[in-house]
C-alpha positions in Angstrom: -40.9 -15.2 9.8 -39.2 -16.8 6.7 -40.9 -16.6 3.5 -40.5 -20.1 1.8 -41.0 -18.6 -1.6 -38.0 -16.2 -1.3 -34.8 -17.1 -3.1 -32.0 -17.9 -0.5 -28.8 -16.0 -0.8 -26.1 -17.8 -2.7 -23.6 -19.7 -0.5 -20.9 -17.6 1.3 -17.8 -17.3 -0.7 -14.4 -19.0 0.5 -11.9 -16.2 1.5 -8.3 -16.1 1.4 -7.7 -19.0 -1.2 -5.3 -18.5 -4.3 -8.6 -18.2 -6.4 -9.9 -15.4 -4.1 -6.5 -13.8 -4.3 -6.7 -13.7 -8.1 -10.1 -11.9 -8.0 -11.4 -10.9 -4.6 -14.0 -8.7 -5.8 -17.0 -11.0 -6.5 -16.5 -12.4 -2.7 -16.5 -8.7 -1.4 -19.7 -8.1 -3.4 -21.5 -10.9 -1.4 -20.1 -9.6 1.7 -21.3 -6.0 1.1 -24.8 -7.4 0.3 -25.2 -10.3 2.8 -22.6 -9.7 5.7 -21.2 -6.2 5.5 -19.6 -6.6 8.9 -18.3 -10.2 8.9 -16.4 -12.0 11.6 -14.0 -14.5 10.1 -10.8 -16.5 11.0 -7.9 -15.3 8.9 -5.3 -17.8 7.6 -3.1 -17.0 10.5 -5.7 -18.1 13.1 -6.6 -14.7 14.1 -10.3 -13.9 14.5 -11.1 -10.4 13.0 -14.0 -8.4 11.7 -14.1 -7.5 8.1 -15.9 -4.3 7.2 -17.0 -4.0 3.5 -19.3 -1.1 2.8 -18.1 2.4 2.0 -20.1 4.2 4.7 -19.1 1.8 7.4 -15.6 1.6 6.3 -15.3 5.4 6.4 -16.7 5.6 9.8 -14.5 2.9 11.2 -11.3 4.4 9.8 -12.1 7.7 11.7 -13.5 6.0 14.9 -11.2 6.8 17.9 -12.5 3.8 19.7 -10.9 1.6 17.1 -7.3 1.9 18.3 -4.1 1.3 16.2 -2.0 0.1 19.3 -1.7 -3.7 19.4 -1.7 -3.6 23.3 -5.6 -3.3 22.9 -5.9 -6.6 21.0 -7.4 -9.1 23.3 -5.1 -11.8 21.8 -5.1 -15.4 22.6 -1.7 -17.2 23.1 -1.9 -18.7 19.6 -2.5 -15.2 18.0 0.5 -13.6 19.8 2.5 -11.7 17.2 0.5 -12.7 14.2 -1.0 -9.0 13.7 0.8 -6.1 12.3 3.9 -6.0 9.9 6.0 -9.3 9.8 9.1 -8.9 11.8 8.4 -5.7 13.4 7.9 -7.0 17.0 11.0 -9.1 17.0 13.1 -6.0 15.8 11.6 -3.7 18.2 10.2 -1.5 15.6 6.5 -1.2 16.9 6.6 2.4 17.9 5.6 3.8 14.5 2.7 5.7 13.1 0.6 2.6 12.2 0.8 1.3 15.8 0.0 4.3 17.9 -2.8 6.6 19.0 -3.0 10.3 19.7 -1.3 12.1 21.5 2.0 10.2 20.5 0.6 9.9 16.9 -0.1 13.5 16.8 3.3 14.5 17.8 5.4 12.0 15.5 3.2 12.7 12.4 3.6 16.4 12.8 7.5 15.9 13.0 7.7 13.8 9.9 5.0 15.6 7.9 7.4 18.3 7.0 9.0 15.8 4.6 5.9 15.3 2.5 4.6 18.9 1.9 3.6 19.6 -1.5 6.7 21.8 -1.8 9.1 19.1 -0.8 7.4 16.6 -3.0 7.4 18.8 -6.0 11.2 19.3 -5.4 11.6 15.7 -5.5 9.9 15.4 -8.9 13.1 15.6 -11.1 14.7 12.8 -9.1 11.6 10.6 -9.5 11.6 11.3 -13.1 15.4 10.6 -13.4 14.8 7.2 -11.6 12.0 6.2 -13.9 13.9 6.9 -16.9 17.0 5.2 -15.8 15.1 2.1 -15.0 13.4 2.1 -18.4 16.7 2.7 -20.1 17.9 -0.6 -18.7 15.4 -2.8 -20.4 14.1 -0.8 -23.3 16.5 -2.2 -25.9 15.6 -5.8 -24.8 12.0 -5.7 -26.0 10.8 -7.5 -22.9 10.9 -7.0 -19.2 9.2 -8.1 -15.8 7.7 -4.7 -14.8 7.5 -5.8 -11.1 11.3 -6.8 -10.7 12.8 -4.4 -13.3 10.6 -1.3 -12.7 7.8 -1.2 -10.1 9.9 -2.5 -7.5 13.1 -0.7 -7.7 11.6 2.7 -8.4 10.0 3.4 -5.0 12.8 1.8 -3.2 15.4 4.0 -4.6 13.2 6.9 -4.3 12.4 6.5 -0.5 16.1 5.6 0.1 17.0 8.9 -1.3 14.3 10.6 0.6 15.5 9.1 4.0 19.2 9.9 3.2 20.4 6.1 2.6 23.8 6.5 0.7 23.7 5.2 -2.8 26.2 2.5 -2.2 23.8 1.0 0.4 20.7 1.1 -1.5 20.9 -2.3 -3.0 21.2 -3.8 0.5 17.8 -2.2 1.1 16.4 -3.4 -2.3 17.4 -7.0 -1.1 15.9 -6.7 2.5 12.6 -5.1 1.1 12.4 -7.9 -1.4 12.4 -10.5 1.3 9.9 -8.3 3.4 7.3 -8.6 0.4 7.5 -12.2 -0.6 4.9 -12.8 2.2 6.1 -16.4 2.9 7.6 -17.0 -0.6 11.1 -16.9 0.6 13.0 -19.0 3.2 11.7 -19.7 6.6 12.6 -16.8 8.9 13.6 -14.7 6.1 11.4 -11.9 6.7 12.5 -11.6 10.4 16.1 -11.6 9.5 15.7 -9.0 6.6 13.8 -6.7 9.1 16.5 -7.1 12.0 19.2 -6.3 9.4 17.2 -3.2 8.4 16.9 -2.3 12.0 20.5 -2.7 12.7 21.5 -0.5 9.7 19.0 2.3 10.6 20.4 2.3 14.1 23.9 2.7 12.4 22.7 5.3 10.1 21.1 7.4 12.7 24.4 7.4 14.6 26.4 8.5 11.5 23.9 11.4 10.8 24.1 12.5 14.4 27.6 13.5 13.6 27.1 14.2 9.9 23.5 15.5 9.2 22.4 16.2 5.6 19.3 17.6 4.1 17.4 14.3 4.3 14.5 12.8 6.2 16.5 10.9 8.8 18.8 14.0 9.5 15.4 15.9 10.0 14.1 13.4 12.3 17.4 13.5 14.4 17.0 17.4 14.5 13.3 17.6 14.9 11.8 18.4 18.4 8.3 19.1 19.6 8.1 21.2 22.7 11.6 20.4 23.5 11.0 16.5 23.2 13.3 14.8 20.7 12.5 11.6 19.2 14.1 8.6 20.9 16.4 6.5 18.8 13.9 3.7 18.8 11.2 6.1 17.5 13.5 7.5 14.7 14.4 4.0 13.6 10.8 2.8 13.8 9.8 5.9 11.8 12.4 5.3 9.2 11.3 1.7 8.9 7.5 2.4 8.4 8.3 5.1 5.9 10.4 2.6 4.1 7.8 -0.2 4.2 4.7 1.8 3.7 6.4 4.0 1.1 7.6 1.3 -1.2 5.2 -1.6 -1.3 2.1 0.6 -1.8 3.9 2.1 -4.8 5.2 -1.2 -6.2 1.5 -2.3 -6.3 0.1 0.9 -7.5 2.4 0.8 -10.7 2.0 -3.0 -11.1 -1.9 -3.1 -10.6 -2.3 0.2 -12.5 -0.2 -1.1 -15.6 -2.1 -4.5 -15.5 -5.3 -2.8 -15.3 -4.6 -0.5 -18.5 -3.3 -3.6 -20.4 -6.7 -5.4 -19.7 -8.7 -2.4 -20.6 -7.1 -1.3 -24.0 -9.8 1.5 -24.6 -8.8 3.3 -21.5 -5.2 2.9 -22.0 -5.4 4.2 -25.6 -7.3 7.3 -24.5 -4.6 8.0 -21.8 -1.9 7.6 -24.5 -3.6 10.0 -26.7 -4.0 12.6 -23.8 -0.3 12.2 -23.1 0.7 12.5 -26.6 -1.2 15.9 -26.7 0.8 17.1 -23.7 -2.2 16.9 -21.4 -1.9 15.8 -17.6 -5.6 15.9 -16.4 -6.4 12.4 -17.4 -3.3 11.0 -15.9 -4.0 12.7 -12.6 -7.6 11.5 -12.6 -6.5 8.0 -14.0 -4.2 7.4 -11.1 -7.2 8.1 -8.6 -9.4 5.6 -10.6 -6.7 2.9 -10.7 -6.3 3.4 -6.8 -10.1 2.9 -6.5 -10.4 0.2 -9.0 -7.8 -2.2 -8.0 -5.6 -0.5 -5.4 -2.4 -1.4 -3.7 -3.8 -1.8 -0.3 -6.6 -4.3 -0.1 -7.3 -4.1 3.7 -6.4 -1.1 6.1 -3.9 -2.0 8.7 -5.0 -3.4 12.0 -7.3 -1.6 14.5 -8.6 -2.9 18.0 -11.8 -1.9 19.7 -11.1 -0.3 23.0 -14.7 -0.3 23.9 -17.9 -2.1 22.5 -18.5 -0.6 18.9 -21.6 -1.0 16.8 -20.6 -1.3 13.1 -23.0 -2.2 10.4 -25.7 -3.7 12.8 -22.9 -5.9 14.6 -21.5 -5.5 17.9 -17.7 -5.4 18.1 -16.5 -6.6 21.5 -13.5 -4.8 23.5 -10.1 -6.1 22.2 -11.6 -7.5 18.8 -9.6 -6.8 15.8 -11.2 -4.9 12.9 -9.9 -4.9 9.4 -11.5 -2.3 7.1 -11.6 -3.7 3.4 -10.7 -0.7 1.4 -11.0 -2.9 -1.9 -14.6 -3.6 -1.2 -15.5 -0.2 0.0 -14.1 1.3 -3.1 -16.4 -0.9 -5.4 -19.6 0.0 -3.2 -22.4 0.7 -5.7 -23.9 2.9 -3.0 -21.1 5.1 -3.4 -19.7 4.6 -6.9 -21.7 4.6 -10.2 -20.9 1.5 -12.1 -18.0 0.6 -9.7 -16.8 -2.4 -11.5 -16.0 -0.3 -14.6 -12.6 1.3 -15.1 -13.2 5.0 -16.0 -10.1 7.2 -15.9 -12.0 10.3 -16.2 -14.2 9.5 -13.2 -14.5 12.8 -11.2 -16.5 11.8 -8.1 -14.0 9.6 -6.8 -13.4 10.0 -3.1 -11.9 6.6 -2.8 -10.4 5.3 0.4 -7.2 3.9 -1.1 -4.9 5.9 1.1 -7.3 5.6 4.1 -9.3 8.3 6.0 -8.9 10.3 9.1 -6.0 10.9 11.1 -4.1 7.9 9.7 -4.6 9.1 6.0 -1.5 8.0 4.2 1.3 10.6 4.9 3.1 9.7 1.8 0.2 10.0 -0.6 1.6 13.1 -2.5 4.9 11.1 -3.2 3.1 7.9 -4.1 0.9 9.8 -6.6 4.0 11.5 -7.9 5.7 8.2 -8.5 2.5 6.5 -9.9 2.2 9.5 -12.5 5.9 9.4 -13.5 6.0 5.7 -13.9 2.7 5.2 -15.9 3.0 8.3 -18.0 6.6 7.6 -19.0 6.0 3.9 -19.7 3.1 4.5 -21.9 5.0 7.2 -23.7 8.2 5.6 -24.2 6.9 2.0 -24.9 3.6 2.8 -26.5 2.8 -0.9 -27.7 3.5 -2.5 -24.3 1.6 -5.7 -24.1 1.3 -8.7 -21.7 3.7 -11.3 -22.5 1.7 -14.2 -20.9 -2.0 -15.1 -20.5 -3.6 -13.4 -17.6 -4.3 -16.6 -16.0 -0.6 -17.3 -15.7 -0.2 -14.3 -13.4 0.1 -14.9 -9.6 -0.7 -12.4 -7.0 1.4 -12.3 -3.8 0.0 -13.8 -0.6 -0.3 -11.5 2.4 -3.5 -10.0 4.1 -3.0 -6.2 3.8 -1.4 -5.4 0.3 -2.5 -6.6 -3.0 0.0 -6.9 -5.9 1.4 -9.1 -8.6 4.5 -11.4 -8.0 5.5 -10.6 -11.7 4.3 -8.8 -14.7 6.0 -10.1 -17.9 5.5 -7.6 -20.9 6.7 -7.3 -24.5 7.3 -4.2 -26.7 8.9 -3.0 -29.6 12.8 -2.7 -28.6 13.9 1.0 -28.4 17.8 1.5 -29.1 19.6 4.7 -29.0 
């Protein structure tokens, strides 16, 4: 029976507006408290469940009844093709790790995981540092930069291209295609689909070239790889290269962009990190990257899942075929799991955030992303110690799109550094 003296909950927040994109965390706090598993209609018109509490999120990410394969989506006609990565369906790039379940997922993940072992990532560290320094060199003498366009965006593009084995002379094409892919509606109509198809055509051609002339790179490794005598099909190899590029660059763009922005908004934490770096220490940088991933991470919602049978989540019944979106950004600010979750603390030690997922779909490239994040932030703060925002924070705009969270631009100023 309703108690007439009780205070009614505040009205439900409006989701997916531009105001929401700027700061979604108050809305997520409301959902965690009042509707932790919440059915909503997304801007695309697709109905889906949002999971916002840490315990529910962790459970959902590891639940085998929540399939990654879009074939399980009980989609209506108007929703056809509105889930997943933009452009992948039309370019026949669906058979990748984000869209499949065991046993195919197990086989493909095992084949590609050799590229992301701690040893391989450590071997790649000097190249990441070289790229980081080269990009900073290009704008250090100007005293100003857009850290998204000039730094956070090109760094992971060139790094993942090197890892895949894309020749240096072709990497600017990849930069252009990737730029179109992350505009999330900000470019010409149909531009994302065209960019993905161009990338698909290029990857098919590159795979053919590397069959005849393999190298010590990931695409050559995928071509050589076999599991119990079963080789990857060309479609699988192209889709794998595509998802490694897609998942391997935008997450790092946002990790660097969001991370620098958070540090500029929290000068005490930024100065603390700079003192640590000046003393030659690396511990605070390592824990700091984890805290930045938790506090305002690059992936706002985990990629799509679909119920293969009725599932109970947070007291709600999710029907067969329903899409489920785990809100990592909400789970990682859950006060039931993290003390004082809205406070940025670079030395936070109990920090098992979900920024890179959980379970069998835990981000394969997390070691590389951490390496790139540490190199980027550590080098920036060391080489440009008086880095500061060049605009009022209210002038910054966040990119649209459902899954990722990142700034469109990050204009900064600093004392020009000349050789």
